[in-house]
Steps between C-alpha positions, in 0.01 A plus 500: 500500500700180452306182574653174616367328188670756275824482702508121462430531128781754447747315721422179311631655179844554657547264795518122461751389766322333791710664772424847358128426484516378860682819601230705325234313699685546831535873441140524379353341813727702728388815317135403550563477873678837498204650313267379775732651762503839326136497390589458132330300227622144564464367144662810352804473728520126431495572125787749526693253716443219253624707205799663673772287331337512156827530304737317736507158333577634153723789609661414838791734436264781391222443753230771487647649182244308293199573717378859478454542123376143458240508780376846405453371144291217647275755667627461855426810706807730531467497882519121502802504270665755730430275800666208321801714406535625857608159631830562319567822691867555577595174328397541139327838484411814695121449514453560871214313670258762636161332540425224751466259206840594358675484838336163569612354167855626556503327840317172442686410178803387703314422823285228343816314397606459863147407609482237225840357597399484869171327423662247269720370783217440745301176549173699491619756248358847537197380699676544835782736403524764769658842463750413774631207291507717190699771678767247611549404135483864390790585732708209365653656190609157370137383486337589166816703441385634162210687662617856561432583864620859459225555241241342730611727785495802267147412387379453855643842589309651205184333630569616855470139617716239670621202294318263735169679442530497121608134516195413711268654240676325211509162675123520555442599138713212373366249755152521345652364176746248649405216268527706181836638619636157590533603863307221672816362658755224485288256704161571340406296198 
């Protein structure tokens, strides 16, 4: 089973851009919260979340095409590699998310981008971000426009959950790490 330490080690060999490391952390903490919701192993889900964009920096046009063989060669469990591949379902590949972990990764990858953008605009950052405020921004397609809402909705359908409920879980998971994620707010120094 993939550990967070091993995920950080592997990701460190491929990812150096600060914004991509930050994205990995956002997804990791959201995945930890989703693991708690589903009764999964929090560190394991965080590890998979942290490693999910392993090849993106070096191969943005071939994302996930340099992941399977490479991670398997590094001894990453085939189920964990499959989970990572599944976040590209319908976009890059046909690895359909079937487990709660895979469906969660598919969903939170884009969702955390909107949460992060919302929190960055607020005086108190993520500390007092409410789901109601998030949902207003979620419905505004011009806000964090690069985050694919159709994918988030598709993922929530797979999970059998409402967007607001998944967002609430992710916000809580990210809130616990606000300082590390740079989400303490515009007014907090």
